[in-house]
VOKOLTOR-623072 format. One line per field, with one value per residue: residue number from 1; residue in one letter; x negated, y negated, z negated of N, C-alpha, C, O in turn. Coordinates in steps of 0.001 Angstrom, whole numbers. Layout:
N
resi: (NUM / ...)
resn: (a / ...)
n_xx: (X / ...)
n_yy: (Y / ...)
n_zz: (Z / ...)
ca_xx: (X / ...)
ca_yy: (Y / ...)
ca_zz: (Z / ...)
c_xx: (X / ...)
c_yy: (Y / ...)
c_zz: (Z / ...)
o_xx: (X / ...)
o_yy: (Y / ...)
o_zz: (Z / ...)
***
This chain:
72
resi: (1 / 2 / 3 / 4 / 5 / 6 / 7 / 8 / 9 / 10 / 11 / 12 / 13 / 14 / 15 / 16 / 17 / 18 / 19 / 20 / 21 / 22 / 23 / 24 / 25 / 26 / 27 / 28 / 29 / 30 / 31 / 32 / 33 / 34 / 35 / 36 / 37 / 38 / 39 / 40 / 41 / 42 / 43 / 44 / 45 / 46 / 47 / 48 / 49 / 50 / 51 / 52 / 53 / 54 / 55 / 56 / 57 / 58 / 59 / 60 / 61 / 62 / 63 / 64 / 65 / 66 / 67 / 68 / 69 / 70 / 71 / 72)
resn: (m / s / r / l / a / l / i / l / v / i / i / g / a / i / n / w / l / l / v / g / i / f / q / w / d / l / v / a / a / l / f / g / g / d / a / i / r / n / s / s / g / l / s / r / i / i / y / a / i / v / g / i / a / g / i / y / a / i / s / f / l / f / n / d / r / v / q / a / r / n / a / k)
n_xx: (-1085 / -2097 / -4108 / -2030 / -704 / -3193 / -3620 / -1388 / -1654 / -4149 / -2932 / -1348 / -2950 / -4512 / -2957 / -2117 / -4560 / -4508 / -2756 / -3439 / -5689 / -4836 / -2011 / -386 / 2316 / 1614 / 3038 / 6093 / 6085 / 6290 / 8238 / 10542 / 11332 / 10214 / 7151 / 5220 / 3903 / 4114 / 1762 / 53 / -3223 / -4700 / -2844 / -3372 / -6202 / -6332 / -4764 / -6398 / -8950 / -7679 / -7314 / -10050 / -10525 / -8727 / -9936 / -12585 / -11621 / -11244 / -13319 / -12910 / -10810 / -12778 / -14496 / -13613 / -14353 / -17052 / -17844 / -17136 / -18815 / -20985 / -21063 / -20134)
n_yy: (992 / -1048 / -1382 / -1956 / -4777 / -6029 / -6141 / -7352 / -9822 / -10527 / -10685 / -12797 / -14928 / -15131 / -15907 / -18128 / -19492 / -19774 / -21603 / -23520 / -24500 / -24169 / -24935 / -23133 / -20651 / -17162 / -15176 / -16245 / -16743 / -14187 / -12417 / -14812 / -17510 / -21441 / -21560 / -23064 / -25836 / -29368 / -30534 / -32146 / -33590 / -32922 / -30590 / -28874 / -28626 / -27561 / -25304 / -23947 / -23720 / -21486 / -19764 / -18792 / -17899 / -15531 / -14160 / -13758 / -11960 / -9811 / -8041 / -6766 / -4876 / -2787 / -2576 / -642 / 2168 / 1958 / 1297 / 3675 / 5870 / 4965 / 5954 / 8454)
n_zz: (70 / -473 / 1514 / 3255 / 2621 / 2572 / 5529 / 6660 / 5719 / 6570 / 9316 / 9372 / 8517 / 10878 / 12837 / 11045 / 11799 / 14949 / 14733 / 13470 / 15504 / 18306 / 17544 / 18149 / 17722 / 17387 / 16327 / 16436 / 19148 / 20240 / 18570 / 19182 / 18992 / 18389 / 20403 / 20198 / 17552 / 16087 / 14347 / 11506 / 11677 / 9300 / 8239 / 10359 / 9894 / 7674 / 7860 / 9820 / 8115 / 6549 / 8167 / 9243 / 6720 / 6533 / 9240 / 7794 / 5785 / 6992 / 6662 / 4166 / 4490 / 4654 / 2152 / 882 / 1573 / 1593 / -805 / -2139 / -665 / -1487 / -4300 / -4926)
ca_xx: (311 / -2876 / -4385 / -1140 / -764 / -4182 / -3378 / -513 / -2368 / -5117 / -2160 / -735 / -4062 / -4876 / -1591 / -2551 / -6011 / -4001 / -1689 / -4656 / -6403 / -4026 / -898 / 413 / 2299 / 1995 / 4795 / 6985 / 6047 / 6275 / 9742 / 11525 / 11258 / 9421 / 5948 / 4553 / 4161 / 3271 / 1694 / -625 / -4684 / -5223 / -2779 / -4123 / -7314 / -6153 / -4402 / -7899 / -9517 / -6915 / -7263 / -11044 / -10678 / -8272 / -11251 / -13243 / -10837 / -11176 / -14367 / -12094 / -11102 / -14206 / -15269 / -12978 / -15102 / -19038 / -18445 / -16820 / -19723 / -22179 / -20399 / -20684)
ca_yy: (-72 / -2139 / -1741 / -2678 / -5779 / -6833 / -6116 / -8111 / -11290 / -11270 / -10824 / -13943 / -16247 / -15417 / -16931 / -19526 / -20042 / -20083 / -22944 / -24667 / -24578 / -24399 / -25496 / -22242 / -19523 / -16272 / -14616 / -16777 / -16420 / -12458 / -12642 / -15426 / -18858 / -22155 / -21088 / -24686 / -26526 / -29885 / -30518 / -33301 / -33070 / -32617 / -29639 / -28072 / -27878 / -26492 / -23752 / -23487 / -22624 / -20009 / -18560 / -18169 / -16809 / -14304 / -13231 / -12775 / -10829 / -7795 / -6874 / -6314 / -3446 / -1619 / -2292 / 427 / 3012 / 1664 / 2009 / 5330 / 6652 / 4992 / 6348 / 10023)
ca_zz: (-286 / -711 / 2735 / 4317 / 2549 / 3110 / 7066 / 6839 / 4855 / 7755 / 10804 / 8661 / 8312 / 11798 / 13001 / 11290 / 12818 / 16054 / 15067 / 13758 / 16682 / 19370 / 17768 / 18781 / 16564 / 17436 / 15608 / 17153 / 20169 / 20053 / 17881 / 19532 / 18361 / 19230 / 19911 / 19791 / 16465 / 16264 / 12810 / 11350 / 11705 / 7992 / 8269 / 11322 / 9695 / 6608 / 8887 / 10268 / 6972 / 5905 / 8937 / 9151 / 5228 / 6892 / 9482 / 6692 / 4712 / 7855 / 5753 / 2861 / 4639 / 4984 / 1578 / -10 / 2113 / 1297 / -2557 / -2852 / -19 / -2645 / -5820 / -4457)
c_xx: (-1182 / -3484 / -3444 / -699 / -1799 / -3702 / -2674 / -745 / -3381 / -4053 / -1506 / -1754 / -4510 / -3998 / -1277 / -3081 / -5113 / -3063 / -2715 / -5421 / -5877 / -2520 / 214 / 715 / 2661 / 3017 / 5956 / 7236 / 6367 / 7716 / 10640 / 11182 / 10449 / 8277 / 4986 / 4930 / 3220 / 3056 / -8 / -2209 / -4775 / -4390 / -3329 / -5580 / -7281 / -5405 / -5607 / -8769 / -9112 / -7271 / -9018 / -11945 / -9985 / -9085 / -11848 / -12747 / -10837 / -12007 / -14336 / -11856 / -11578 / -14688 / -15053 / -14567 / -16972 / -18963 / -18140 / -17950 / -21190 / -21870 / -20894 / -22003)
c_yy: (-1034 / -2274 / -2208 / -3789 / -6562 / -6824 / -7355 / -9700 / -11282 / -11547 / -12335 / -14873 / -16080 / -16002 / -18126 / -20497 / -20608 / -21273 / -24260 / -25270 / -25385 / -25141 / -24812 / -21050 / -18001 / -15404 / -15442 / -16482 / -14748 / -11919 / -13306 / -16798 / -20312 / -21900 / -22491 / -25443 / -27900 / -30218 / -31631 / -33010 / -32927 / -30938 / -28477 / -27669 / -27417 / -24638 / -22604 / -22390 / -21315 / -19219 / -18139 / -17240 / -15330 / -13441 / -12539 / -11814 / -9499 / -7320 / -5993 / -5147 / -2308 / -985 / -966 / 2034 / 2903 / 1972 / 3520 / 6260 / 6567 / 5709 / 8133 / 10462)
c_zz: (278 / 337 / 3457 / 3993 / 3140 / 4758 / 7414 / 6420 / 6099 / 9104 / 10661 / 9223 / 10224 / 12594 / 12499 / 11854 / 14213 / 15963 / 14553 / 14857 / 18053 / 19711 / 18455 / 17668 / 17149 / 17304 / 15957 / 18712 / 20685 / 19375 / 18645 / 18399 / 19249 / 18954 / 19449 / 18262 / 16494 / 14714 / 13178 / 11304 / 10534 / 7967 / 9141 / 10661 / 8050 / 7373 / 9113 / 9004 / 6767 / 6680 / 9433 / 8000 / 6004 / 7552 / 8461 / 5769 / 5357 / 6896 / 4605 / 2923 / 4501 / 3762 / 212 / 262 / 2021 / 82 / -2314 / -1962 / -1255 / -3933 / -5527 / -4957)
o_xx: (-1192 / -3659 / -3789 / -99 / -1624 / -3368 / -3088 / -25 / -3318 / -4287 / -1189 / -1529 / -4824 / -4556 / -554 / -2736 / -5086 / -2645 / -2800 / -5682 / -6170 / -1974 / 1205 / -137 / 3831 / 3752 / 6988 / 8260 / 6733 / 8189 / 11639 / 10853 / 10161 / 7899 / 4252 / 6097 / 2022 / 3996 / -732 / -2428 / -5703 / -5145 / -3660 / -6067 / -8253 / -5627 / -5802 / -9057 / -9799 / -7579 / -9132 / -12953 / -10594 / -9277 / -11806 / -13410 / -10595 / -11681 / -15046 / -12229 / -11094 / -15105 / -15721 / -15337 / -17827 / -19759 / -19004 / -18105 / -21972 / -22876 / -21878 / -22440)
o_yy: (-1610 / -3478 / -2926 / -4286 / -7480 / -7962 / -8220 / -10615 / -12356 / -12490 / -12986 / -15533 / -17140 / -16904 / -18991 / -21609 / -21815 / -21855 / -25417 / -26468 / -26444 / -25587 / -25254 / -20557 / -17675 / -14995 / -14947 / -16112 / -14570 / -10884 / -12655 / -16778 / -20274 / -21871 / -22668 / -25585 / -27870 / -30187 / -31831 / -31932 / -32150 / -30000 / -27372 / -26556 / -26982 / -23432 / -21411 / -21196 / -20294 / -18074 / -17066 / -16534 / -14262 / -12300 / -11343 / -11013 / -8419 / -6328 / -5088 / -4297 / -1194 / 168 / -558 / 2573 / 3717 / 2787 / 4397 / 7398 / 7411 / 6001 / 8736 / 11571)
o_zz: (1366 / 527 / 4396 / 4946 / 3942 / 5088 / 8187 / 6820 / 6697 / 9860 / 11657 / 10237 / 10766 / 13219 / 12994 / 12252 / 14454 / 16963 / 14964 / 14971 / 18609 / 20720 / 19035 / 16929 / 17349 / 18203 / 15504 / 19287 / 21847 / 19846 / 18949 / 17213 / 20445 / 17783 / 18476 / 17897 / 16774 / 13921 / 14153 / 10752 / 10760 / 7708 / 8712 / 10860 / 7432 / 7277 / 8880 / 8917 / 6772 / 6352 / 10025 / 7988 / 6043 / 7130 / 8176 / 5109 / 4818 / 6245 / 4165 / 2115 / 4302 / 3651 / -738 / -532 / 2369 / -385 / -2334 / -2405 / -1692 / -4580 / -5956 / -4651)
***
């Protein structure tokens, strides 16, 4: 369950990165809705930072495997 939650957080963060950089909402484009978001400059910076954190969080998906191998 934790891995699934982490995957969903990463997907959400990458979506915010797309909103921050391109003002384009992937989730809205895939599932209906207005895919273009007009945002202020400050909010776009915050969205981009959250997106970068989500990309960094991808490494957490593989941390459990490395720790388990080292424990043996």
